[in-house]
C-alpha positions, 0 to 999 in steps of 0.5 A, a space after each residue: 871327196 871329189 871337190 870344186 874348189 880347186 880343181 877341174 877335175 873334180 868342192 866337198 871337199 880342206 908341213 919338223 923342226 927342231 926339239 925345244 929344251 925342257 928348261 926353254 919350254 918353261 922359260 917362254 910360256 906360263 901355264 895358262 888360265 883355263 879358258 885360253 888353253 885348248 880343250 885336250 890342252 890338260 896334265 895327263 900321268 903322261 904328262 902335256 900334250 905337246 901339241 896342245 902346248 905347242 898351239 898354246 905357246 905358238 899364239 902368244 906368240 902371234 899374239 904379240 907379232 900382231 900381223 904387219 898389214 900391208 898392201 896386197 902384191 899385185 900378183 894376188 890380185 886383190 882389190 884395194 882397201 883389202 890388205 895382206 900379211 902373214 902370221 907364223 906358226 910350227 910346222 910341228 906343234 910338236 916342236 914348236 920352237 923349230 921349223 916355222 911356215 908363214 900363214 897367209 892372210 888377208 882381209 877388209 874392215 867393217 863396213 859399219 862404225 866403231 860401235 858396230 863393229 865386232 871383231 874378225 871374221 874367218 872364213 875357209 871354202 872347203 876342200 881340203 885345198 881351198 883358198 879363203 884369201 878371196 873372201 874379202 872380196 864380197 865386200 869390195 865386190 858389195 854382196 847383198 847377203 853379207 852386206 849386214 854380217 860386214 858391217 859388224 866384222 872385219 872380214 878375214 881368209 887365209 891360205 891353209 898351210 900348203 895352199 897357194 901362199 903359205 908354204 904351198 905342196 905341189 906332188 907332180 909337176 902342173 903342166 903335166 898334172 892338166 894334160 889331156 885326156 887321163 884314162 876312162 876311170 871305169 876300167 874295162 879290165 884288171 889292166 886296167 885297174 892295175 894301170 890306175 893303181 900304178 898311177 895312185 901309187 906314181 902319185 902318192 911317191 911324188 908327193 913324197 919327193 916333192 913335199 915329203 917334209 911336210 906331209 906328216 903336218 898337214 893335218 885337219 888338227 895342224 890346220 884349226 891349230 893354226 886357225 887359233 894363232 890367226 885368231 891370236 895374231 887379229 888380237 881376238 880373244 874369241 873366233 868368229 867362223 865361217 867354214 864351208 865344205 871342209 871348212 865345216 869339218 875344219 870347225 869341228 875339229 877346232 870346235 872341239 880343240 878349242 871349245 872356249 876359245 869360238 864366239 859364233 861359229 857358221 857351218 855351211 855343208 856339213 862333212 860328216 865328223 865320224 870317225 867312220 866316215 873320216 874319210 873313206 866311207 865319207 867318199 864312198 857316202 858321195 858315190 851315192 849322193 852326187 847320183 842322187 843330184 845327176 839325176 834331181 839335173 837330169 830331171 830338170 833338163 827334161 823339164 826344160 827340154 823345150 830350151 834344151 832338146 836332150 830328151 823330155 824324160 830323165 831315162 832320154 837325158 841319161 841316154 844322150 850321156 851315155 852317147 855321149 861318154 860312149 863317143 869320148 872313150 872312143 875317140 877324145 873330143 878335139 883330142 883332150 875330151 875323154 870320159 875323165 874329161 866329161 865326168 869333170 866338166 859335169 859334175 859341175 851340175 850336182 854340185 851346183 844350181 848355177 852350173 845347171 842351166 850353163 852345163 845343160 847349153 853346152 850339152 845341147 849345143 855338143 848333140 846339135 852338132 857343136 862339138 867345139 863348145 864342149 871341147 873349150 868349156 872340158 878340155 885343160 888350158 895349157 897356157 894358164 900356167 897359173 890356173 893349172 899350178 893352182 889346180 895341182 897345188 889344191 889337188 895336193 893339199 886334198 889328197 895330203 890331208 885327206 891320207 894324213 887324217 885317218 887311216 885309210 885301206 892298204 888293201 887293194 881288194 878292198 877298193 875293189 870289193 866297195 867301188 865295183 859294188 858301188 859303181 852298179 847303181 852310182 855310175 856316175 863318180 864312184 870310180 873318177 872319186 876312188 882313183 882320186 883318192 887312191 894314193 892315201 893306200 900307198 900314202 908315205 908320210 904318217 897316218 893320224 886317228 881323227 879327232 873325236 868331234 864333240 862339245 867342250 866347255 865353253 863352246 856356245 851353240 853353233 848354227 848348222 846350215 845343210 840342203 837336203 840333197 847337197 851331192 859332196 857333203 851328204 845330210 847324213 853330215 849335217 845331222 851328225 855334227 848337231 848331235 856331237 855339239 849341244 846346242 848347236 841349231 839345224 837349219 834345213 833348206 828342204 828339196 834342194 841340194 846346191 853345195 853351199 847354202 849361204 852364199 845364195 839368196 834365201 831369205 828364210 837362211 840369210 836372216 838366220 845367218 845374219 842373226 846369229 852373226 850379230 846377235 847369237 841367238 839360234 832359233 828355239 828348234 831347228 828349222 826347215 826352209 822353204 828351197 831357194 829359186 830353182 835355176 831358169 834355164 
């Protein structure tokens, strides 16, 4: 699933230890109270669920240890007074006394009074592979949208396992990863498909070679367990959580495994949590939604032809796109920008309304004869080694989590059939997305069965926010989670499609998010909001 959070190629998307003896286990933890145990942590005929029990042990240990908050390292680039620290978690929750990894966390205290404080609000921006460490900077930058919530909550960010500062994984040399031009994603022959299949298999092998110990444990349920350990380390009895994009799936899995630990949960731009969708079908569904939103952007560009001169109809704008794509396929612009790089750059427009005007402006410059502006925008910067390492790491985590979370088709004929058929009517993203996910077909580590997301004892009302025409996480995902989380409320932004609604200025949405976070109250019924302001050229 293509994501903008951690890669320029494509934002919707979010790791064994020694065996512990029964004596050591029994001496380390007593049977937890029902309110403190995950929903899965209950006796069965076969004994206790090992990973659920491991999560209880790890959380208890973290609660005792807390977090040693310090000034953030200079190279984390986080402004004061944000503080940083680490929380230790098991690599393998089935072996909680085995190898440990450290989860990087940061925080800024609530801006209101002591009596106004309601605890910590934890955040995940999506991916898989996105870093949440910039979240407290919403306070230092004085974001008006989050001002009321900041009065009540410490804003806490974290790098999920495998990401950034939290035992980062890698699948290929970062400089090689960003090199351009890459192959045209749309195959022109069977030989092209064979070459892409070889690249995908080599990528999977690289993940095993560079990060093999982590791969079996790079799952959403494990990240959810990490989230609960962080909650405990913060001294919070219950979790307040904001998740966007893949962060909604992380929240859905957390709410399923730890329903009694949730205090407030906002999920924004929702991954469809159905087992049948995670992850192969979800990516196919995304291709359809991207095509729809791509056309929305073209309509807007055509409507503003006086500013961009790219055509007065969608068909005319599309014709300009096809001409550009054909030119780059024949000879990469500046020697580095081919069709793959173009898709990476242009897909930001279907993702985010904020990218509509900048993307159109660069496109307009190209059509007017300025090729360099497009090269500068779409080509990799080989001198940005830190940024390239971050991009490669994000892609590695994306791949590792999606490949490990679920069973993927291993027969190439399934991929070929589905993507060939889908490409006919949805050509913008289909093949690019397919090649990005194809390493999962030959994944060298265990693939799990997705969690059956559902309501458990103690789960409070969850607030679900979604735009109708979201490309990265189609609207049906929000509807599905709404059905599964009983008592939840769905706030729909009508006739809009920007990915990540809670960060936009739309009082109808913003006020409901604030009310929920500050009081726990939701509307008596689901709510439909008018769209946020349309971008101006």
